[in-house]
C-alpha positions in Angstrom: 67.4 5.0 24.4 65.5 6.7 21.6 66.4 4.0 19.1 65.2 1.3 21.5 61.8 3.0 21.9 61.4 3.2 18.1 62.2 -0.4 17.4 59.4 -2.8 18.1 60.2 -6.0 20.0 59.8 -9.4 18.4 56.8 -10.1 20.7 55.1 -7.0 19.5 55.8 -7.8 15.9 54.5 -11.4 16.2 51.5 -10.2 18.1 50.7 -7.6 15.4 51.1 -10.2 12.7 48.8 -12.5 14.5 46.3 -9.7 14.9 46.6 -8.9 11.2 46.0 -12.5 10.2 43.1 -12.9 12.6 41.3 -9.7 11.7 39.8 -10.8 8.3 38.5 -13.9 10.0 37.0 -11.9 12.9 35.6 -9.4 10.3 34.0 -12.2 8.3 32.6 -13.8 11.4 31.1 -10.5 12.5 29.7 -9.9 9.0 28.2 -13.5 8.9 26.4 -12.8 12.2 25.1 -9.5 10.9 24.4 -10.4 7.3 20.9 -11.5 6.2 20.5 -15.2 5.4 17.3 -16.8 4.2 18.5 -20.1 5.6 19.2 -18.8 9.1 16.1 -20.5 10.6 16.2 -23.7 8.4 14.5 -26.7 10.0 11.8 -24.7 11.9 8.1 -25.0 11.2 5.5 -22.3 11.4 1.7 -22.3 11.5 -0.3 -19.6 9.6 -4.0 -18.6 10.0 -5.5 -17.2 6.8 -8.9 -16.0 5.6 -10.4 -18.0 2.8 -10.0 -15.9 -0.4 -8.0 -15.6 -3.6 -5.1 -13.9 -1.9 -4.7 -16.8 0.5 -4.7 -19.2 -2.5 -1.8 -17.3 -3.9 0.1 -17.5 -0.6 -0.4 -21.2 -0.3 0.8 -21.6 -3.9 4.0 -19.7 -2.9 4.7 -21.8 0.2 6.8 -24.4 -1.8 9.2 -21.7 -3.1 9.4 -20.2 0.4 10.4 -23.6 2.0 12.9 -24.2 -0.7 14.5 -20.8 -0.1 14.5 -20.9 3.7 14.2 -24.5 4.8 11.2 -23.4 7.0 8.1 -25.6 6.7 4.7 -23.9 6.6 1.4 -25.3 7.8 -1.4 -22.9 6.8 -5.1 -23.0 7.2 -7.8 -21.0 5.3 -10.9 -20.3 7.4 -14.0 -18.5 6.1 -13.9 -14.8 7.1 -16.4 -14.7 10.0 -15.1 -17.9 11.6 -11.5 -16.8 11.1 -12.2 -13.6 13.0 -13.8 -15.5 15.9 -10.9 -18.0 16.0 -8.4 -15.2 16.1 -10.2 -13.5 19.0 -10.5 -16.7 21.1 -6.9 -17.8 20.5 -5.3 -14.5 21.1 -7.3 -14.1 24.3 -5.8 -17.4 25.5 -2.3 -15.9 25.3 -1.1 -19.0 23.5 -2.4 -18.9 19.9 -1.8 -22.1 17.8 -0.5 -20.0 14.9 2.7 -17.9 14.5 1.3 -15.6 11.8 -2.3 -14.4 11.2 -4.0 -12.3 8.7 -6.6 -9.8 10.1 -9.1 -7.3 8.6 -7.7 -4.0 9.7 -11.2 -2.4 9.3 -12.6 -4.8 11.8 -9.9 -5.9 14.3 -7.2 -3.2 14.2 -8.1 -1.5 17.5 -8.9 -4.9 19.1 -5.5 -6.2 18.2 -3.8 -3.2 19.8 -5.9 -3.4 22.9 -5.2 -7.1 23.3 -1.5 -6.8 22.3 -2.0 -9.6 19.7 1.0 -8.9 17.5 4.7 -8.0 17.6 5.7 -4.4 16.7 7.3 -5.1 13.3 9.5 -1.9 13.1 12.5 -3.4 15.0 12.4 -6.4 12.6 12.2 -4.1 9.5 15.2 -2.1 10.8 17.3 -5.2 11.7 19.6 -5.9 8.7 20.3 -9.4 9.9 16.6 -10.3 9.8 15.4 -8.3 6.8 16.3 -9.0 3.2 18.1 -6.0 1.6 15.5 -6.1 -1.3 12.4 -6.1 1.0 12.2 -2.3 0.5 9.5 -1.4 3.1 9.4 2.1 1.7 7.6 0.7 -1.4 4.4 0.2 0.7 2.0 3.1 0.0 1.7 5.8 2.6 -2.1 5.3 2.8 -2.0 1.5 3.6 0.8 2.0 6.1 -1.1 4.8 7.9 -4.1 2.6 7.9 -2.1 -0.2 9.5 -0.4 2.0 12.1 -1.9 1.9 15.6 -2.7 5.0 17.7 0.6 4.8 19.5 2.5 4.8 16.2 3.5 1.1 16.2 3.2 -1.0 13.1 2.0 -4.5 14.1 0.9 -5.7 10.7 2.1 -5.4 7.1 -0.8 -3.9 5.0 -0.5 -6.3 2.1 -3.9 -5.8 0.6 -6.1 -2.7 0.2 -9.7 -3.2 -0.9 -11.4 -0.4 -2.6 -15.2 -0.7 -3.3 -16.1 -0.4 -6.9 -19.1 -1.0 -9.1 -18.9 -4.1 -11.2 -21.3 -3.8 -14.1 -22.4 -6.0 -17.0 -21.6 -4.0 -20.2 -23.8 -6.3 -22.4 -26.9 -5.6 -20.2 -26.1 -1.8 -20.2 -25.6 -1.7 -24.0 -28.8 -3.8 -24.7 -30.9 -1.2 -22.8 -28.9 1.9 -23.9 -28.0 2.8 -20.3 -24.9 4.8 -19.6 -22.7 4.2 -16.5 -24.2 6.3 -13.6 -22.5 9.6 -12.9 -23.9 9.9 -9.4 -25.2 7.6 -6.6 -28.8 8.7 -7.3 -28.3 7.8 -11.0 -27.1 4.4 -9.9 -30.7 3.8 -8.7 -32.3 5.1 -11.9 -30.0 3.0 -14.0 -30.8 -0.1 -11.8 -34.5 0.6 -12.4 -34.1 0.6 -16.1 -32.0 -2.6 -16.0 -34.1 -4.5 -13.6 -35.9 -7.3 -15.5 -37.3 -9.9 -13.2 -39.2 -11.7 -16.1 -35.7 -12.5 -17.6 -34.2 -13.3 -14.2 -32.1 -10.1 -14.2 -31.8 -7.8 -11.1 -30.8 -4.2 -11.8 -28.5 -4.2 -8.7 -27.1 -6.7 -6.2 -25.3 -6.1 -2.9 -25.0 -7.7 0.5 -28.3 -8.1 2.4 -27.1 -10.5 5.1 -26.9 -8.8 8.5 -23.4 -7.7 9.5 -22.0 -8.3 6.0 -24.3 -5.6 4.6 -23.1 -2.7 6.7 -20.2 -1.6 4.4 -22.7 -1.1 1.5 -24.5 1.5 3.6 -21.3 3.1 4.9 -19.9 3.3 1.3 -23.0 5.1 0.2 -22.8 7.4 3.3 -19.3 8.5 2.1 -21.1 10.2 -0.8 -22.4 12.7 1.8 -18.8 13.3 2.9 -19.5 11.7 6.3 -18.5 8.6 8.2 -20.5 6.8 10.8 -18.4 8.2 13.6 -17.0 11.8 13.9 -13.3 12.4 14.3 -14.0 12.7 18.0 -15.7 9.3 18.0 -19.3 10.4 18.2 -21.9 8.4 16.4 -23.4 10.0 13.3 -25.6 7.1 12.4 -29.0 8.7 12.6 -28.1 12.0 10.9 -29.9 13.2 7.7 -26.9 11.9 5.8 -27.0 8.5 7.3 -30.8 8.3 6.6 -30.2 9.3 3.0 -27.7 6.5 2.6 -30.1 4.1 4.3 -33.0 5.1 1.9 -30.7 4.6 -1.1 -29.6 1.2 0.2 -33.3 0.2 0.8 -34.4 1.3 -2.7 -31.5 -0.4 -4.5 -32.0 -3.7 -2.7 -35.8 -3.8 -2.2 -36.8 -2.4 -5.6 -34.0 -3.6 -7.9 -32.4 -6.5 -6.1 -32.8 -10.2 -6.6 -35.3 -12.3 -4.6 -33.8 -13.5 -1.4 -31.0 -10.9 -1.2 -31.5 -10.5 2.6 -29.5 -13.7 2.8 -26.7 -12.6 0.5 -23.1 -12.1 1.5 -20.4 -11.2 -1.1 -20.2 -14.8 -2.4 -23.9 -15.0 -3.3 -23.6 -11.6 -4.9 -20.6 -12.7 -6.9 -22.3 -15.9 -8.1 -25.4 -13.9 -9.2 -23.3 -11.4 -11.1 -21.1 -14.1 -12.7 -24.2 -15.8 -14.0 -25.4 -12.7 -15.7 -28.3 -12.3 -13.3 -27.4 -8.8 -12.1 -26.5 -5.6 -14.0 -24.5 -4.0 -11.2 -22.8 -5.1 -8.0 -21.2 -2.8 -5.4 -18.4 -4.5 -3.5 -14.6 -4.9 -3.1 -12.2 -4.9 -6.0 -10.6 -8.1 -4.6 -13.5 -10.2 -5.8 -12.7 -9.8 -9.5 -10.7 -13.0 -10.1 -13.5 -15.5 -11.0 -15.4 -13.0 -13.1 -12.9 -13.4 -15.9 -12.5 -17.2 -15.5 -14.3 -19.0 -18.3 -14.7 -22.1 -16.1 -16.6 -20.2 -13.5 -18.2 -17.1 -15.2 -20.7 -16.6 -18.0 -19.8 -13.0 -18.5 -16.1 -13.2 -19.3 -15.1 -10.1 -21.3 -18.4 -8.3 -20.5 -17.4 -7.0 -17.1 -17.1 -3.3 -16.6 -15.1 -1.9 -13.6 -16.5 1.5 -12.5 -15.3 3.8 -9.7 -18.0 4.3 -7.1 -20.0 7.3 -8.3 -20.1 10.5 -6.3 -22.8 11.3 -3.8 -24.5 14.7 -3.3 -21.6 16.1 -1.3 -18.5 14.1 -1.9 -16.7 11.5 -4.0 -15.1 8.7 -2.1 -14.4 5.0 -2.6 -14.8 3.0 0.6 -11.5 1.6 1.7 -10.8 -1.6 3.6 -7.5 -3.4 4.2 -6.0 -6.6 5.4 -2.8 -6.9 7.4 -0.6 -9.8 8.5 1.3 -9.9 11.8 3.4 -12.1 14.0 1.7 -13.5 17.1 3.2 -12.1 20.3 2.9 -15.5 21.8 4.9 -17.2 19.0 8.2 -18.9 19.9 9.3 -18.7 16.2 9.1 -15.0 15.6 12.2 -14.7 13.4 11.0 -17.5 11.1 7.6 -16.0 11.0 9.1 -12.7 10.0 10.9 -14.4 7.0 7.5 -15.8 6.0 5.9 -12.4 6.3 8.5 -10.5 4.2 8.5 -13.2 1.5 4.7 -13.3 1.1 4.6 -9.5 0.9 7.6 -9.1 -1.4 7.4 -7.3 -4.7 7.0 -10.4 -6.7 4.1 -11.8 -4.7 2.4 -8.4 -4.5 2.6 -8.2 -8.3 1.2 -11.7 -8.6 -1.9 -10.5 -6.6 -2.4 -7.7 -9.1 -1.8 -10.0 -12.1 -4.4 -12.5 -11.0 -7.0 -9.9 -10.1 -7.0 -11.0 -6.5 -7.0 -7.4 -5.3 -5.0 -4.2 -4.8 -1.6 -4.7 -3.3 -0.2 -2.5 -0.5 3.0 -1.9 -2.5 3.2 0.9 -5.0 5.7 -0.7 -7.4 3.0 -3.3 -8.5 1.1 -0.5 -10.3 4.1 0.7 -12.3 4.5 -2.7 -14.0 3.2 -1.7 -17.5 3.9 -5.2 -18.9 1.5 -6.7 -16.4 -1.2 -4.2 -17.1 -0.9 -4.7 -20.9 -0.9 -8.5 -20.7 -3.6 -8.7 -18.0 -7.0 -10.4 -18.8 -8.6 -7.6 -16.8 -7.9 -4.8 -19.2 -7.0 -1.2 -18.8 -10.3 -0.2 -17.3 -9.7 -2.5 -14.2 -6.4 -0.8 -13.5 -7.7 2.7 -14.1 -10.6 2.0 -11.7 -8.2 0.7 -9.1 -5.8 3.7 -9.4 -8.7 6.3 -9.5 -10.3 4.6 -6.5 -7.0 4.8 -4.5 -7.0 8.6 -5.1 -10.4 9.1 -3.4 -10.3 6.3 -0.8 -11.7 6.8 2.7 -12.2 4.4 5.5 -15.3 2.3 5.0 -16.0 1.4 8.6 -15.5 3.2 11.9 -12.1 2.6 13.5 -13.5 1.5 16.9 -13.0 -1.6 19.0 -16.5 -3.0 18.8 -16.7 -3.0 15.0 -18.3 -6.5 14.9 -21.0 -5.3 17.4 -21.5 -2.2 15.2 -22.0 -4.4 12.2 -24.4 -6.7 14.0 -26.6 -3.9 15.3 -26.8 -1.8 12.2 -26.8 -5.0 10.0 -30.2 -5.9 11.5 -31.5 -2.4 10.8 -30.5 -2.7 7.2 -32.0 -6.2 6.8 -35.2 -4.8 8.3 -35.2 -2.0 5.7 -35.0 -4.4 2.8 -38.1 -6.0 4.4 -39.9 -2.6 4.2 -39.1 -1.1 7.6 -38.8 2.7 8.1 -35.2 3.8 7.6 -35.1 6.7 10.1 -36.8 4.6 12.8 -34.5 1.7 12.3 -31.3 3.9 12.4 -32.6 5.7 15.5 -33.2 2.4 17.3 -29.9 1.0 16.2 -28.0 4.1 17.3 -29.7 4.0 20.7 -28.8 0.3 21.1 -25.2 0.7 20.1 -24.3 4.0 21.8 -23.7 2.4 25.3 -21.6 -0.4 23.7 -19.3 2.2 22.1 -19.1 4.3 25.3 -18.1 1.2 27.4 -15.4 0.2 24.8 -13.8 3.6 25.0 -13.6 3.5 28.8 -11.6 0.2 28.9 
């Protein structure tokens, strides 16, 4: 009886052999289902909404490689910044946006995107080994950019692929000709601009955005020199404080007394053109606008551009920080294909390409460790030093509130009026009174 129990029957032996033969196949099948495969969604097509800028140019250039790798076709559109923001709001509100992926300015639409549930939470995608390439390495994204992209509930609905630190572009040739040193403080920035201002030769000492709405980050960047943002951590407006008035006075002096004629109509592109043509000694704006400055086909000042960290103010030293994220539309029917696009466009190679071309500061940390890129770059060591040093002192350049656009509209008018000669304190008081109920209502919703 014991022997019979110990000896397996023929049926058991055959069954065991069959199981043994089947198991590698079953295992391979299970592995195939769980393994990452760039071709998994081959044949699909996705639509992408981009903002018109040098980073979007790079993404469009990389689409061919993405399609070859995945079999996914991409139809992308670049729309000027203000129009792109309006388009995003309208389409997301409809619940059926025409695009699967969209870029957004986190400093403008982050809270709005959360409130409207525009995007997918990306963390389940990142953690899914069958959907995320083993070499994506999300941990490579800097803690600062990731924290900036995270919503109040902790979800991550965009990849922070670009961080924009505000710096001072300056014309070294004009500085040297007048024996002016790079300003050590924000107040010195104005005295330097006065010395460099030469209207008879068509040279402005300073240029920055004067166009209403677009001009607000210039004022808020100066206000950071007082160690203060336009809203308190509790969300209270600090826009008519002595610190805000000081920043407004400096903005007014720089633009009214040392700016070019017509600067009230200037957005970043008019400032960039003026600076590239050698018609401004200094320009305060985002580091992401550097690319054309070193392009001989577009710029008259190639090799003469200085890249300076925003000088400290009376109480603090900060570089205003802005950022762009990219997310997957919650209304998309091709979310997995969209995720492949997102991780490809924000991979290490493409983030490094952004840095190489001078199109801005990538969200990934590894890009800054590529010494070969830094040594071979047309931008020179000063550009990279400026970028790294700005990152160390970066602070949000706009309030993280839902009605950011309304904030920029209201205070933008005040700043434009200041360039025209209006009283700074009176303008800020009026703007604060106008905007306070708008902010209060947005917080109730």
